[in-house]
FIDRENKOL-931703 format. One record per residue (C-alpha): residue number from 0; chain; residue in three letters; y negated, x negated, z. Coordinates in steps of 0.5 Angstrom, whole numbers, m for minus. Layout:
REM FIDRENKOL-931703
{NUM; A; Ala; {Y; X; Z}}
...
REM end
This chain:
REM FIDRENKOL-931703
{0; A; Met; {9; 56; 31}}
{1; A; Asn; {1; 53; 30}}
{2; A; Ser; {1; 47; 25}}
{3; A; Pro; {0; 40; 29}}
{4; A; Thr; {m5; 36; 27}}
{5; A; Val; {m2; 30; 24}}
{6; A; Ser; {5; 30; 20}}
{7; A; Val; {8; 23; 21}}
{8; A; Ile; {13; 21; 16}}
{9; A; Met; {18; 16; 16}}
{10; A; Ser; {24; 14; 11}}
{11; A; Val; {29; 11; 13}}
{12; A; Tyr; {35; 7; 10}}
{13; A; Asn; {40; 3; 13}}
{14; A; Gly; {36; 3; 18}}
{15; A; Ala; {40; 5; 24}}
{16; A; Glu; {38; m2; 29}}
{17; A; Leu; {31; m1; 28}}
{18; A; Ala; {29; 6; 27}}
{19; A; Pro; {29; 9; 34}}
{20; A; Ala; {24; 4; 36}}
{21; A; Ala; {19; 5; 30}}
{22; A; Ile; {21; 13; 32}}
{23; A; Arg; {20; 11; 40}}
{24; A; Cys; {13; 9; 39}}
{25; A; Ile; {10; 15; 36}}
{26; A; Leu; {14; 20; 41}}
{27; A; Asp; {10; 16; 46}}
{28; A; Gln; {4; 16; 43}}
{29; A; Ser; {m3; 17; 47}}
{30; A; Phe; {m5; 23; 42}}
{31; A; Thr; {1; 29; 42}}
{32; A; Asp; {m1; 34; 37}}
{33; A; Phe; {4; 31; 31}}
{34; A; Glu; {11; 32; 28}}
{35; A; Ile; {15; 26; 26}}
{36; A; Ile; {19; 28; 19}}
{37; A; Ala; {25; 22; 19}}
{38; A; Ile; {28; 22; 13}}
{39; A; Asp; {35; 19; 12}}
{40; A; Asn; {34; 17; 5}}
{41; A; Gly; {42; 16; 3}}
{42; A; Ser; {44; 12; 7}}
{43; A; Phe; {50; 8; 7}}
{44; A; Lys; {51; 1; 9}}
{45; A; Asp; {51; 4; 17}}
{46; A; Asp; {51; 10; 22}}
{47; A; Thr; {43; 12; 20}}
{48; A; Arg; {45; 19; 20}}
{49; A; Thr; {48; 19; 26}}
{50; A; Val; {43; 15; 30}}
{51; A; Leu; {37; 20; 28}}
{52; A; Asn; {41; 26; 30}}
{53; A; Gln; {43; 23; 37}}
{54; A; Leu; {36; 21; 38}}
{55; A; Ala; {33; 28; 37}}
{56; A; Ala; {39; 31; 41}}
{57; A; Glu; {38; 25; 46}}
{58; A; Thr; {30; 26; 47}}
{59; A; Gly; {30; 34; 46}}
{60; A; Asp; {23; 32; 42}}
{61; A; Lys; {22; 39; 38}}
{62; A; Arg; {17; 34; 34}}
{63; A; Leu; {22; 30; 32}}
{64; A; Arg; {25; 33; 26}}
{65; A; Val; {31; 30; 22}}
{66; A; Val; {32; 31; 14}}
{67; A; Glu; {38; 29; 11}}
{68; A; Leu; {38; 26; 4}}
{69; A; Asp; {45; 26; 1}}
{70; A; Gln; {43; 21; m4}}
{71; A; Asn; {38; 16; m4}}
{72; A; Ile; {32; 17; m8}}
{73; A; Gly; {27; 12; m7}}
{74; A; Leu; {22; 10; m2}}
{75; A; Ala; {17; 15; m7}}
{76; A; Gly; {21; 20; m8}}
{77; A; Ala; {23; 21; 0}}
{78; A; Leu; {16; 20; 2}}
{79; A; Asn; {14; 26; m3}}
{80; A; His; {20; 31; 0}}
{81; A; Gly; {17; 28; 7}}
{82; A; Ile; {10; 31; 5}}
{83; A; Gly; {13; 37; 2}}
{84; A; Leu; {15; 39; 9}}
{85; A; Ala; {9; 36; 13}}
{86; A; Arg; {5; 42; 16}}
{87; A; Gly; {m1; 37; 19}}
{88; A; Arg; {m8; 36; 16}}
{89; A; Tyr; {m7; 29; 16}}
{90; A; Val; {m1; 25; 14}}
{91; A; Ala; {1; 18; 17}}
{92; A; Arg; {6; 14; 15}}
{93; A; Gln; {11; 10; 20}}
{94; A; Asp; {16; 5; 17}}
{95; A; His; {22; 5; 20}}
{96; A; Asp; {22; m2; 21}}
{97; A; Asp; {15; m3; 24}}
{98; A; Ile; {11; m1; 31}}
{99; A; Ser; {5; 3; 32}}
{100; A; Ala; {1; 2; 38}}
{101; A; Leu; {1; 8; 42}}
{102; A; Asp; {m6; 9; 41}}
{103; A; Arg; {m6; 9; 34}}
{104; A; Leu; {m6; 16; 32}}
{105; A; Glu; {m12; 18; 37}}
{106; A; Lys; {m16; 12; 34}}
{107; A; Gln; {m14; 14; 27}}
{108; A; Val; {m15; 22; 28}}
{109; A; Arg; {m22; 21; 32}}
{110; A; Phe; {m24; 17; 26}}
{111; A; Leu; {m23; 22; 21}}
{112; A; Asp; {m25; 28; 25}}
{113; A; Glu; {m32; 23; 25}}
{114; A; His; {m32; 21; 18}}
{115; A; Pro; {m30; 27; 14}}
{116; A; Arg; {m31; 24; 7}}
{117; A; Cys; {m26; 19; 8}}
{118; A; Gly; {m20; 20; 6}}
{119; A; Leu; {m14; 14; 7}}
{120; A; Leu; {m15; 10; 13}}
{121; A; Gly; {m11; 4; 15}}
{122; A; Thr; {m11; m1; 21}}
{123; A; Arg; {m10; m8; 22}}
{124; A; Ala; {m3; m11; 23}}
{125; A; Glu; {1; m17; 27}}
{126; A; Ile; {6; m20; 23}}
{127; A; Trp; {13; m20; 26}}
{128; A; Val; {19; m24; 23}}
{129; A; Asn; {24; m20; 26}}
{130; A; His; {23; m19; 33}}
{131; A; Gln; {18; m25; 33}}
{132; A; Pro; {11; m25; 33}}
{133; A; Thr; {8; m30; 27}}
{134; A; Gly; {1; m32; 30}}
{135; A; Arg; {m1; m29; 23}}
{136; A; Tyr; {m4; m22; 21}}
{137; A; His; {m6; m17; 16}}
{138; A; Asp; {m14; m17; 18}}
{139; A; His; {m16; m13; 11}}
{140; A; Ala; {m24; m11; 10}}
{141; A; Thr; {m25; m5; 14}}
{142; A; Asp; {m32; m3; 10}}
{143; A; Asn; {m31; 3; 5}}
{144; A; Gly; {m35; m2; 0}}
{145; A; Thr; {m32; m8; 1}}
{146; A; Leu; {m25; m4; 0}}
{147; A; Gln; {m27; m1; m6}}
{148; A; Val; {m28; m8; m10}}
{149; A; Asp; {m21; m11; m7}}
{150; A; Leu; {m17; m5; m10}}
{151; A; Leu; {m20; m8; m17}}
{152; A; Ala; {m15; m14; m15}}
{153; A; Asn; {m10; m12; m10}}
{154; A; Asn; {m8; m8; m4}}
{155; A; Pro; {m12; m8; 1}}
{156; A; Phe; {m8; m3; 6}}
{157; A; Val; {m1; m4; 11}}
{158; A; His; {3; 1; 8}}
{159; A; Ser; {6; 3; 15}}
{160; A; Ser; {m1; 4; 18}}
{161; A; Val; {m4; 9; 14}}
{162; A; Met; {m6; 16; 15}}
{163; A; Met; {m9; 20; 10}}
{164; A; Arg; {m13; 26; 10}}
{165; A; Arg; {m8; 32; 7}}
{166; A; Thr; {m14; 36; 3}}
{167; A; Ala; {m14; 28; m1}}
{168; A; Leu; {m7; 29; m3}}
{169; A; Asp; {m7; 36; m5}}
{170; A; Glu; {m13; 34; m10}}
{171; A; Val; {m10; 27; m13}}
{172; A; Gly; {m3; 28; m13}}
{173; A; Leu; {2; 24; m8}}
{174; A; Tyr; {7; 19; m9}}
{175; A; Thr; {9; 16; m16}}
{176; A; Thr; {16; 16; m18}}
{177; A; Asp; {14; 13; m24}}
{178; A; Pro; {18; 7; m25}}
{179; A; Arg; {13; 5; m30}}
{180; A; Arg; {8; 5; m24}}
{181; A; Gln; {12; 3; m18}}
{182; A; Pro; {13; 0; m14}}
{183; A; Pro; {8; m1; m11}}
{184; A; Glu; {7; 6; m11}}
{185; A; Asp; {3; 5; m5}}
{186; A; Phe; {m2; 1; m8}}
{187; A; Glu; {m2; 7; m14}}
{188; A; Leu; {m3; 12; m10}}
{189; A; Trp; {m9; 9; m6}}
{190; A; Ser; {m13; 8; m12}}
{191; A; Arg; {m13; 15; m15}}
{192; A; Ile; {m15; 17; m7}}
{193; A; Ala; {m21; 11; m8}}
{194; A; Arg; {m24; 14; m14}}
{195; A; Arg; {m25; 21; m10}}
{196; A; His; {m26; 19; m2}}
{197; A; Glu; {m29; 13; 2}}
{198; A; Ile; {m23; 9; 4}}
{199; A; Ala; {m23; 5; 11}}
{200; A; Asn; {m19; 0; 16}}
{201; A; Leu; {m20; 1; 23}}
{202; A; Pro; {m22; m7; 26}}
{203; A; Glu; {m16; m7; 31}}
{204; A; Arg; {m9; m9; 30}}
{205; A; Leu; {m5; m3; 32}}
{206; A; Thr; {1; m4; 28}}
{207; A; Ile; {7; m10; 28}}
{208; A; Tyr; {8; m11; 21}}
{209; A; Arg; {15; m13; 20}}
{210; A; Glu; {17; m19; 15}}
{211; A; Met; {24; m18; 14}}
{212; A; Pro; {28; m19; 7}}
{213; A; Ala; {34; m14; 8}}
{214; A; Ser; {29; m9; 9}}
{215; A; Met; {25; m9; 2}}
{216; A; Ser; {32; m6; m1}}
{217; A; Arg; {29; m8; m8}}
{218; A; Asp; {33; m13; m11}}
{219; A; Gly; {34; m16; m18}}
{220; A; Ala; {28; m18; m22}}
{221; A; Asn; {21; m18; m20}}
{222; A; Pro; {19; m12; m20}}
{223; A; Phe; {11; m12; m18}}
{224; A; Leu; {7; m17; m22}}
{225; A; Glu; {6; m13; m29}}
{226; A; Lys; {5; m7; m25}}
{227; A; Leu; {0; m10; m21}}
{228; A; Val; {m4; m12; m27}}
{229; A; Leu; {m3; m6; m30}}
{230; A; Leu; {m6; m2; m24}}
{231; A; Cys; {m11; m7; m22}}
{232; A; Ala; {m14; m7; m31}}
{233; A; Glu; {m13; 1; m29}}
{234; A; Asn; {m18; 1; m23}}
{235; A; Ile; {m23; m4; m27}}
{236; A; Ala; {m23; 0; m33}}
{237; A; Trp; {m24; 7; m29}}
{238; A; Trp; {m30; 4; m25}}
{239; A; Asn; {m32; 2; m33}}
{240; A; Gly; {m32; 9; m35}}
{241; A; Leu; {m26; 8; m39}}
{242; A; Arg; {m20; 12; m41}}
{243; A; Glu; {m16; 6; m42}}
{244; A; Pro; {m16; m2; m40}}
{245; A; Asp; {m19; m6; m45}}
{246; A; Glu; {m18; m13; m47}}
{247; A; Ala; {m23; m16; m42}}
{248; A; Cys; {m20; m11; m36}}
{249; A; Arg; {m13; m13; m37}}
{250; A; Asp; {m15; m20; m37}}
{251; A; Ala; {m19; m20; m31}}
{252; A; Ala; {m13; m17; m28}}
{253; A; Ala; {m8; m22; m29}}
{254; A; Leu; {m13; m28; m28}}
{255; A; Leu; {m14; m25; m20}}
{256; A; His; {m7; m25; m20}}
{257; A; Val; {m5; m31; m23}}
{258; A; Ala; {m1; m28; m28}}
{259; A; Tyr; {m4; m33; m34}}
{260; A; Ala; {2; m32; m39}}
{261; A; Gln; {m1; m25; m40}}
{262; A; Val; {m9; m27; m41}}
{263; A; Ser; {m11; m26; m48}}
{264; A; Ile; {m11; m32; m53}}
{265; A; Thr; {m18; m29; m54}}
{266; A; Ala; {m20; m28; m47}}
{267; A; Asp; {m27; m29; m47}}
{268; A; Ile; {m30; m30; m39}}
{269; A; Glu; {m37; m28; m40}}
{270; A; Ala; {m34; m21; m42}}
{271; A; Ile; {m29; m21; m36}}
{272; A; Cys; {m34; m22; m31}}
{273; A; Ala; {m39; m16; m34}}
{274; A; Arg; {m33; m11; m33}}
{275; A; Met; {m33; m14; m26}}
{276; A; Asp; {m39; m13; m26}}
{277; A; Gly; {m40; m6; m28}}
{278; A; Ala; {m34; m3; m23}}
{279; A; Cys; {m37; m6; m18}}
{280; A; Ala; {m44; m4; m20}}
{281; A; Ala; {m41; 3; m20}}
{282; A; Ile; {m38; 3; m14}}
{283; A; Ala; {m44; 1; m10}}
{284; A; Ala; {m48; 7; m14}}
{285; A; Lys; {m43; 12; m12}}
{286; A; Phe; {m42; 11; m5}}
{287; A; Glu; {m49; 8; m5}}
{288; A; Glu; {m46; 2; m1}}
{289; A; Gly; {m50; m4; 0}}
{290; A; Gly; {m44; m10; 2}}
{291; A; Val; {m41; m10; m5}}
{292; A; Gly; {m45; m16; m7}}
{293; A; Ala; {m42; m22; m3}}
{294; A; Arg; {m35; m19; m5}}
{295; A; Gln; {m37; m18; m12}}
{296; A; Glu; {m39; m25; m13}}
{297; A; Gln; {m33; m27; m10}}
{298; A; Met; {m29; m24; m15}}
{299; A; Arg; {m33; m27; m21}}
{300; A; Ala; {m32; m35; m17}}
{301; A; Asn; {m24; m33; m17}}
{302; A; Leu; {m25; m30; m24}}
{303; A; Arg; {m28; m36; m27}}
{304; A; His; {m24; m42; m23}}
{305; A; His; {m17; m38; m26}}
{306; A; Phe; {m20; m38; m33}}
{307; A; Met; {m22; m45; m32}}
{308; A; His; {m15; m46; m30}}
{309; A; Ala; {m11; m41; m35}}
{310; A; Arg; {m15; m45; m41}}
{311; A; Lys; {m12; m52; m39}}
{312; A; Leu; {m4; m49; m40}}
{313; A; Pro; {m1; m52; m46}}
{314; A; Gly; {0; m46; m51}}
{315; A; Trp; {7; m48; m51}}
{316; A; Thr; {7; m46; m43}}
{317; A; Lys; {6; m39; m43}}
{318; A; Pro; {13; m36; m46}}
{319; A; Leu; {16; m41; m40}}
{320; A; Ile; {12; m38; m35}}
{321; A; Ser; {13; m31; m38}}
{322; A; Leu; {20; m32; m37}}
{323; A; Gly; {19; m35; m30}}
{324; A; Arg; {16; m28; m28}}
{325; A; Asn; {23; m24; m30}}
{326; A; Leu; {28; m28; m26}}
{327; A; Pro; {31; m25; m20}}
{328; A; Val; {27; m27; m14}}
{329; A; Pro; {30; m32; m9}}
{330; A; Ala; {32; m28; m2}}
{331; A; Ala; {27; m33; 2}}
{332; A; Leu; {21; m30; m2}}
{333; A; Lys; {23; m22; m2}}
{334; A; Gly; {19; m23; 6}}
{335; A; Trp; {13; m26; 3}}
{336; A; Ala; {13; m21; m3}}
{337; A; Lys; {13; m15; 2}}
{338; A; Ala; {7; m18; 6}}
{339; A; Arg; {3; m20; 0}}
{340; A; Leu; {4; m12; m3}}
{341; A; Ser; {3; m9; 5}}
{342; A; Arg; {8; m3; 3}}
REM end
């Protein structure tokens, strides 16, 4: 059997209601040389497994493969399992509650074919709540230089929109399952890919990204902030040629995420900006990018702004801020967190 060009990986967890539409939007793509690996990731609240198998039987489409896991192994574990089964030279993501435009795969394959140095390609996205458009969008940057700088501070990719070069994954590894580093497993992987490959977003909104608090499946204490700060500090350190983040790298990452409780008492704004400048200079040199400067100036301005705010806080407030970071996330905020992290 010939290998397809694209392997689309979808982890489905209690997604019986929305998964069929997500799968059909892939089956109906204008680009047809693909396989879909739909993984029932230990669903137990609904009949996800039955729905997936019925859809495969109804369509009779041999490109759709249903994989059944008896236990939930987490999003990263399920995606790695699917990638292990994938045969395509490109690996695409599709979340079970999101929708792709029917020409998404065609445009992404064309771009990657024409840009062999690009290892990670996303798209812009519309944001819906449940079944309704919001008029809001994830219009992330599109060029490599700006995106490389953005990764020093946050995640500029919609997870459900990305297509990756399989050789890039073979080079840097798959999604981390280390609980100390994920979630956000997507941001952690993008960071590793970006150190070795160019990255890009298509300017078209080819994904409908659905904000649904129930789809996060990550209840309890806020798991994101400390790990985001850690990953951003590592990115800043890596581009500065450091094996581990130093105080200035950690302070820069904390300021960019308004994590004032994590800013050191001895924080030096000049040292912090110097680390940001060093990272941006290394990015510009590696990729010969001329557009890094504008984003660099924005980062420096943000750092100075948040440094001033952090220094205005009385010392006794830091333990309270730190305590607040560990409180459970209200259900109303989970949709916002999901959008912020672009899983």
